[in-house]
N, CA and C atoms as a LAMMPS dump frame, in Angstrom:
ITEM: TIMESTEP
0
ITEM: NUMBER OF ATOMS
390
ITEM: BOX BOUNDS ff ff ff
-5.0000000000000000e+02 5.0000000000000000e+02
-5.0000000000000000e+02 5.0000000000000000e+02
-5.0000000000000000e+02 5.0000000000000000e+02
ITEM: ATOMS id mol type element x y z
1 1 1 N 382.938 -214.591 203.637
2 1 2 C 384.22 -215.192 203.335
3 1 3 C 384.715 -214.64 202
4 2 1 N 385.952 -214.237 201.973
5 2 2 C 386.572 -213.707 200.764
6 2 3 C 387.67 -214.657 200.3
7 3 1 N 388.118 -214.441 199.065
8 3 2 C 389.142 -215.303 198.487
9 3 3 C 389.99 -214.467 197.548
10 4 1 N 391.294 -214.726 197.52
11 4 2 C 392.196 -214.02 196.622
12 4 3 C 393.201 -215.01 196.057
13 5 1 N 393.452 -214.903 194.757
14 5 2 C 394.45 -215.745 194.104
15 5 3 C 394.901 -215.071 192.815
16 6 1 N 396.001 -215.519 192.267
17 6 2 C 396.388 -215.138 190.917
18 6 3 C 395.74 -216.174 190.002
19 7 1 N 394.569 -215.84 189.471
20 7 2 C 393.784 -216.819 188.718
21 7 3 C 394.47 -217.211 187.416
22 8 1 N 395.237 -216.312 186.824
23 8 2 C 395.94 -216.669 185.59
24 8 3 C 396.987 -217.75 185.867
25 9 1 N 397.745 -217.583 186.944
26 9 2 C 398.75 -218.582 187.32
27 9 3 C 398.077 -219.899 187.701
28 10 1 N 397.014 -219.812 188.492
29 10 2 C 396.336 -221.027 188.931
30 10 3 C 395.727 -221.787 187.744
31 11 1 N 395.184 -221.054 186.781
32 11 2 C 394.61 -221.687 185.592
33 11 3 C 395.703 -222.328 184.748
34 12 1 N 396.798 -221.615 184.553
35 12 2 C 397.904 -222.131 183.741
36 12 3 C 398.515 -223.383 184.365
37 13 1 N 398.639 -223.416 185.676
38 13 2 C 399.265 -224.551 186.36
39 13 3 C 398.323 -225.739 186.554
40 14 1 N 397.037 -225.526 186.391
41 14 2 C 396.068 -226.605 186.593
42 14 3 C 396.216 -227.688 185.522
43 15 1 N 396.268 -228.945 185.961
44 15 2 C 396.343 -230.068 185.016
45 15 3 C 395.111 -230.964 185.116
46 16 1 N 394.136 -230.537 185.895
47 16 2 C 392.905 -231.31 186.069
48 16 3 C 391.834 -230.844 185.094
49 17 1 N 390.999 -231.772 184.672
50 17 2 C 389.88 -231.399 183.812
51 17 3 C 389.049 -230.31 184.49
52 18 1 N 388.732 -230.505 185.767
53 18 2 C 387.963 -229.507 186.513
54 18 3 C 388.426 -229.487 187.966
55 19 1 N 388.63 -228.284 188.484
56 19 2 C 389.016 -228.12 189.884
57 19 3 C 388.264 -226.927 190.463
58 20 1 N 387.458 -227.175 191.482
59 20 2 C 386.748 -226.099 192.174
60 20 3 C 387.743 -225.448 193.133
61 21 1 N 388.027 -224.156 192.924
62 21 2 C 389.025 -223.489 193.763
63 21 3 C 388.4 -222.62 194.846
64 22 1 N 387.15 -222.192 194.66
65 22 2 C 386.484 -221.389 195.686
66 22 3 C 384.977 -221.464 195.49
67 23 1 N 384.273 -221.599 196.606
68 23 2 C 382.815 -221.542 196.59
69 23 3 C 382.376 -220.538 197.639
70 24 1 N 381.674 -219.506 197.191
71 24 2 C 381.132 -218.499 198.095
72 24 3 C 379.642 -218.712 198.291
73 25 1 N 379.002 -217.751 198.899
74 25 2 C 377.579 -217.851 199.164
75 25 3 C 376.714 -217.775 197.923
76 26 1 N 377.205 -217.107 196.864
77 26 2 C 376.387 -216.915 195.669
78 26 3 C 377.097 -217.246 194.366
79 27 1 N 378.357 -217.668 194.447
80 27 2 C 379.094 -217.977 193.216
81 27 3 C 380.193 -218.991 193.503
82 28 1 N 380.814 -219.437 192.41
83 28 2 C 381.85 -220.459 192.518
84 28 3 C 382.892 -220.229 191.43
85 29 1 N 384.172 -220.395 191.778
86 29 2 C 385.281 -220.236 190.845
87 29 3 C 385.903 -221.601 190.569
88 30 1 N 386.027 -221.921 189.284
89 30 2 C 386.51 -223.232 188.849
90 30 3 C 387.557 -223.031 187.758
91 31 1 N 388.625 -223.84 187.776
92 31 2 C 389.6 -223.841 186.686
93 31 3 C 389.475 -225.158 185.927
94 32 1 N 389.735 -225.091 184.618
95 32 2 C 389.597 -226.272 183.767
96 32 3 C 390.772 -226.386 182.809
97 33 1 N 391.09 -227.617 182.456
98 33 2 C 392.099 -227.939 181.453
99 33 3 C 391.449 -228.945 180.51
100 34 1 N 391.089 -228.469 179.328
101 34 2 C 390.426 -229.332 178.351
102 34 3 C 391.494 -229.815 177.371
103 35 1 N 391.763 -231.124 177.341
104 35 2 C 392.859 -231.633 176.517
105 35 3 C 392.583 -231.492 175.017
106 36 1 N 393.643 -231.588 174.237
107 36 2 C 393.527 -231.543 172.779
108 36 3 C 392.492 -232.571 172.333
109 37 1 N 391.538 -232.131 171.525
110 37 2 C 390.474 -233.005 171.041
111 37 3 C 389.361 -233.237 172.044
112 38 1 N 389.502 -232.706 173.254
113 38 2 C 388.505 -232.907 174.303
114 38 3 C 387.413 -231.855 174.273
115 39 1 N 386.446 -232.036 175.155
116 39 2 C 385.328 -231.109 175.256
117 39 3 C 384.787 -231.119 176.676
118 40 1 N 384.035 -230.08 177.001
119 40 2 C 383.358 -230.044 178.294
120 40 3 C 382.208 -231.04 178.283
121 41 1 N 381.535 -231.133 177.16
122 41 2 C 380.364 -232.003 177.04
123 41 3 C 379.101 -231.164 177.061
124 42 1 N 378.168 -231.49 176.181
125 42 2 C 376.933 -230.702 176.097
126 42 3 C 376.166 -230.768 177.409
127 43 1 N 375.726 -229.605 177.858
128 43 2 C 374.972 -229.512 179.101
129 43 3 C 374.074 -228.284 179.074
130 44 1 N 373.183 -228.222 180.055
131 44 2 C 372.293 -227.07 180.21
132 44 3 C 372.033 -226.887 181.697
133 45 1 N 372.25 -225.674 182.178
134 45 2 C 371.977 -225.34 183.579
135 45 3 C 370.681 -224.528 183.613
136 46 1 N 369.68 -225.042 184.274
137 46 2 C 368.383 -224.355 184.309
138 46 3 C 368.397 -223.092 185.163
139 47 1 N 369.206 -223.089 186.234
140 47 2 C 369.161 -221.967 187.176
141 47 3 C 370.532 -221.368 187.464
142 48 1 N 371.514 -221.711 186.659
143 48 2 C 372.884 -221.253 186.898
144 48 3 C 373.379 -220.469 185.692
145 49 1 N 373.994 -219.313 185.959
146 49 2 C 374.673 -218.561 184.91
147 49 3 C 376.154 -218.91 184.996
148 50 1 N 376.779 -219.116 183.849
149 50 2 C 378.189 -219.509 183.807
150 50 3 C 378.949 -218.547 182.913
151 51 1 N 380.018 -217.971 183.449
152 51 2 C 380.886 -217.087 182.681
153 51 3 C 382.229 -217.779 182.526
154 52 1 N 382.649 -217.983 181.283
155 52 2 C 383.899 -218.685 180.989
156 52 3 C 384.911 -217.711 180.408
157 53 1 N 386.127 -217.731 180.957
158 53 2 C 387.235 -216.906 180.503
159 53 3 C 388.274 -217.837 179.889
160 54 1 N 388.556 -217.662 178.603
161 54 2 C 389.494 -218.533 177.889
162 54 3 C 390.891 -217.919 177.961
163 55 1 N 391.765 -218.571 178.71
164 55 2 C 393.085 -218.027 178.973
165 55 3 C 394.102 -218.394 177.899
166 56 1 N 394.065 -219.635 177.434
167 56 2 C 394.985 -220.04 176.374
168 56 3 C 394.385 -221.202 175.605
169 57 1 N 394.873 -221.36 174.388
170 57 2 C 394.362 -222.414 173.52
171 57 3 C 393.311 -221.891 172.554
172 58 1 N 392.805 -222.801 171.736
173 58 2 C 391.781 -222.474 170.741
174 58 3 C 390.667 -223.496 170.838
175 59 1 N 389.459 -223.017 170.662
176 59 2 C 388.336 -223.931 170.773
177 59 3 C 387.123 -223.466 170.009
178 60 1 N 386.05 -224.182 170.264
179 60 2 C 384.773 -223.9 169.617
180 60 3 C 383.703 -223.87 170.697
181 61 1 N 382.895 -222.812 170.68
182 61 2 C 381.727 -222.718 171.554
183 61 3 C 380.514 -223.143 170.75
184 62 1 N 379.655 -223.936 171.356
185 62 2 C 378.393 -224.329 170.727
186 62 3 C 377.289 -223.932 171.704
187 63 1 N 376.539 -222.886 171.348
188 63 2 C 375.47 -222.365 172.194
189 63 3 C 374.145 -222.521 171.467
190 64 1 N 373.277 -223.359 172.017
191 64 2 C 371.988 -223.649 171.372
192 64 3 C 372.173 -224.028 169.909
193 65 1 N 373.206 -224.826 169.628
194 65 2 C 373.452 -225.336 168.284
195 65 3 C 374.251 -224.423 167.377
196 66 1 N 374.53 -223.189 167.799
197 66 2 C 375.3 -222.249 166.978
198 66 3 C 376.762 -222.269 167.397
199 67 1 N 377.652 -222.464 166.416
200 67 2 C 379.079 -222.583 166.688
201 67 3 C 379.812 -221.272 166.447
202 68 1 N 380.816 -221.013 167.287
203 68 2 C 381.71 -219.877 167.079
204 68 3 C 383.06 -220.213 167.706
205 69 1 N 384.104 -219.602 167.188
206 69 2 C 385.452 -219.846 167.699
207 69 3 C 385.645 -219.139 169.035
208 70 1 N 386.437 -219.763 169.921
209 70 2 C 386.886 -219.112 171.149
210 70 3 C 388.4 -219.253 171.212
211 71 1 N 389.045 -218.168 171.613
212 71 2 C 390.497 -218.127 171.659
213 71 3 C 390.952 -217.424 172.928
214 72 1 N 392.242 -217.408 173.144
215 72 2 C 392.826 -216.752 174.302
216 72 3 C 392.296 -215.327 174.429
217 73 1 N 391.81 -214.984 175.617
218 73 2 C 391.279 -213.648 175.874
219 73 3 C 389.781 -213.527 175.718
220 74 1 N 389.137 -214.529 175.151
221 74 2 C 387.687 -214.471 174.951
222 74 3 C 386.93 -214.788 176.238
223 75 1 N 385.73 -214.244 176.326
224 75 2 C 384.807 -214.51 177.424
225 75 3 C 383.473 -214.903 176.816
226 76 1 N 382.837 -215.923 177.394
227 76 2 C 381.495 -216.336 176.979
228 76 3 C 380.63 -216.404 178.23
229 77 1 N 379.466 -215.754 178.184
230 77 2 C 378.501 -215.831 179.275
231 77 3 C 377.369 -216.734 178.817
232 78 1 N 377.141 -217.806 179.566
233 78 2 C 376.081 -218.767 179.26
234 78 3 C 374.941 -218.511 180.241
235 79 1 N 373.82 -218.031 179.726
236 79 2 C 372.679 -217.73 180.584
237 79 3 C 371.889 -219 180.891
238 80 1 N 371.144 -219.01 181.994
239 80 2 C 370.367 -220.197 182.354
240 80 3 C 369.471 -220.662 181.206
241 81 1 N 369.404 -221.979 181.031
242 81 2 C 368.56 -222.566 179.994
243 81 3 C 369.22 -222.706 178.639
244 82 1 N 370.479 -222.272 178.503
245 82 2 C 371.203 -222.364 177.233
246 82 3 C 371.934 -223.702 177.151
247 83 1 N 371.654 -224.478 176.118
248 83 2 C 372.405 -225.705 175.871
249 83 3 C 373.775 -225.294 175.345
250 84 1 N 374.835 -225.84 175.932
251 84 2 C 376.174 -225.385 175.56
252 84 3 C 377.212 -226.499 175.65
253 85 1 N 378.269 -226.298 174.871
254 85 2 C 379.436 -227.169 174.896
255 85 3 C 380.629 -226.347 174.428
256 86 1 N 381.809 -226.734 174.886
257 86 2 C 383.047 -226.092 174.469
258 86 3 C 384.029 -227.191 174.114
259 87 1 N 384.618 -227.085 172.918
260 87 2 C 385.461 -228.132 172.36
261 87 3 C 386.853 -227.56 172.099
262 88 1 N 387.883 -228.298 172.468
263 88 2 C 389.249 -227.897 172.174
264 88 3 C 389.56 -228.292 170.736
265 89 1 N 389.754 -227.294 169.869
266 89 2 C 390.064 -227.546 168.463
267 89 3 C 391.538 -227.269 168.149
268 90 1 N 392.304 -226.904 169.159
269 90 2 C 393.702 -226.541 168.953
270 90 3 C 394.654 -227.697 169.184
271 91 1 N 395.942 -227.353 169.253
272 91 2 C 396.985 -228.365 169.445
273 91 3 C 397.669 -228.239 170.806
274 92 1 N 397 -227.584 171.737
275 92 2 C 397.462 -227.458 173.12
276 92 3 C 396.231 -227.449 174.022
277 93 1 N 396.407 -227.686 175.324
278 93 2 C 395.245 -227.676 176.213
279 93 3 C 394.497 -226.337 176.16
280 94 1 N 393.197 -226.405 176.267
281 94 2 C 392.345 -225.217 176.349
282 94 3 C 392.203 -224.897 177.832
283 95 1 N 392.805 -223.799 178.268
284 95 2 C 392.822 -223.405 179.68
285 95 3 C 391.715 -222.387 179.924
286 96 1 N 390.866 -222.709 180.894
287 96 2 C 389.668 -221.912 181.148
288 96 3 C 389.502 -221.716 182.648
289 97 1 N 389.084 -220.515 183.032
290 97 2 C 388.538 -220.368 184.381
291 97 3 C 387.111 -219.88 184.23
292 98 1 N 386.262 -220.352 185.11
293 98 2 C 384.836 -220.111 184.948
294 98 3 C 384.198 -219.766 186.286
295 99 1 N 383.193 -218.924 186.228
296 99 2 C 382.431 -218.548 187.417
297 99 3 C 380.997 -219.004 187.227
298 100 1 N 380.519 -219.773 188.191
299 100 2 C 379.123 -220.197 188.23
300 100 3 C 378.4 -219.352 189.272
301 101 1 N 377.178 -218.944 188.959
302 101 2 C 376.354 -218.226 189.934
303 101 3 C 374.918 -218.725 189.82
304 102 1 N 374.444 -219.449 190.818
305 102 2 C 375.122 -219.902 192.033
306 102 3 C 376.056 -221.078 191.739
307 103 1 N 376.658 -221.623 192.798
308 103 2 C 377.589 -222.75 192.669
309 103 3 C 376.937 -223.916 191.938
310 104 1 N 377.736 -224.634 191.144
311 104 2 C 377.223 -225.761 190.364
312 104 3 C 377.926 -227.08 190.688
313 105 1 N 378.982 -227.029 191.497
314 105 2 C 379.734 -228.233 191.852
315 105 3 C 379.983 -228.268 193.356
316 106 1 N 380.295 -229.434 193.865
317 106 2 C 380.607 -229.598 195.277
318 106 3 C 381.917 -228.872 195.583
319 107 1 N 381.924 -228.097 196.66
320 107 2 C 383.093 -227.315 197.04
321 107 3 C 384.337 -228.199 197.164
322 108 1 N 385.433 -227.749 196.544
323 108 2 C 386.702 -228.461 196.622
324 108 3 C 386.841 -229.656 195.695
325 109 1 N 385.813 -229.943 194.906
326 109 2 C 385.811 -231.137 194.053
327 109 3 C 386.864 -231.005 192.959
328 110 1 N 387.595 -232.092 192.72
329 110 2 C 388.594 -232.162 191.646
330 110 3 C 388.28 -233.376 190.787
331 111 1 N 388.208 -233.146 189.471
332 111 2 C 388.062 -234.237 188.503
333 111 3 C 389.311 -234.218 187.633
334 112 1 N 390.122 -235.258 187.724
335 112 2 C 391.354 -235.307 186.935
336 112 3 C 391.059 -235.396 185.442
337 113 1 N 389.976 -236.095 185.078
338 113 2 C 389.613 -236.277 183.67
339 113 3 C 388.122 -236.026 183.475
340 114 1 N 387.719 -235.87 182.223
341 114 2 C 386.297 -235.73 181.915
342 114 3 C 385.549 -236.99 182.324
343 115 1 N 386.17 -238.136 182.137
344 115 2 C 385.546 -239.395 182.538
345 115 3 C 385.26 -239.404 184.044
346 116 1 N 386.205 -238.897 184.832
347 116 2 C 385.973 -238.785 186.279
348 116 3 C 384.761 -237.901 186.555
349 117 1 N 384.683 -236.775 185.846
350 117 2 C 383.556 -235.855 186.037
351 117 3 C 382.24 -236.511 185.639
352 118 1 N 382.241 -237.197 184.495
353 118 2 C 381.017 -237.841 184.005
354 118 3 C 380.526 -238.931 184.952
355 119 1 N 381.445 -239.573 185.663
356 119 2 C 381.078 -240.676 186.556
357 119 3 C 380.849 -240.255 188.006
358 120 1 N 380.954 -238.971 188.285
359 120 2 C 380.751 -238.472 189.649
360 120 3 C 379.274 -238.133 189.841
361 121 1 N 378.5 -239.132 190.201
362 121 2 C 377.04 -238.972 190.331
363 121 3 C 376.668 -238.006 191.449
364 122 1 N 377.457 -237.963 192.523
365 122 2 C 377.163 -237.048 193.632
366 122 3 C 377.293 -235.594 193.18
367 123 1 N 378.362 -235.287 192.432
368 123 2 C 378.561 -233.927 191.936
369 123 3 C 377.499 -233.571 190.903
370 124 1 N 377.162 -234.517 190.047
371 124 2 C 376.113 -234.311 189.039
372 124 3 C 374.783 -233.99 189.714
373 125 1 N 374.454 -234.725 190.757
374 125 2 C 373.202 -234.496 191.487
375 125 3 C 373.204 -233.123 192.149
376 126 1 N 374.368 -232.698 192.659
377 126 2 C 374.478 -231.374 193.27
378 126 3 C 374.134 -230.294 192.243
379 127 1 N 374.701 -230.414 191.034
380 127 2 C 374.438 -229.438 189.978
381 127 3 C 372.982 -229.394 189.563
382 128 1 N 372.327 -230.527 189.531
383 128 2 C 370.916 -230.564 189.132
384 128 3 C 369.995 -230.057 190.229
385 129 1 N 370.46 -230.078 191.47
386 129 2 C 369.636 -229.62 192.589
387 129 3 C 369.595 -228.098 192.683
388 130 1 N 370.534 -227.42 192.013
389 130 2 C 370.6 -225.958 192.078
390 130 3 C 369.447 -225.367 191.31
C-alpha cells in the first residue's frame, strides 16, 4: 500500500495535537500541532525510531536531558531508547510532521489535545507493545 499527500499543506492545516495520517507495514506518518507553551511530553520508545520535521514555530528539544533549540526547517532523529521531549517556546503553534518506524500509534487515531492523548490508554498500550 502506498500513500501520497502534500505533507507541508497537511501539517499546516492540522489543528489537532496528534493525527495519524498513514500507517504502512513498517512506518507511520503523523502530523502534530503543539500549542504555545505546550509540549509533546517526556517519553522513550524502546523499539521505535522517530524522525521529526519541524515545519513552523520555535521550540526546544530535550534528548536524554540535553536541550537544544528547534526551528522551522530542522529535523531531529530520535533513536530507540532515547528519552525525549519537545516543547513549544514560541508565540505560535509548533507544526511538526513525524515518521515512526515501526508504527507507534493506532492507525487513523486523532487526539485533539495533549490531554486526549494522555488519557487514551488503548493508544498508549499499542505504543508500548511495539
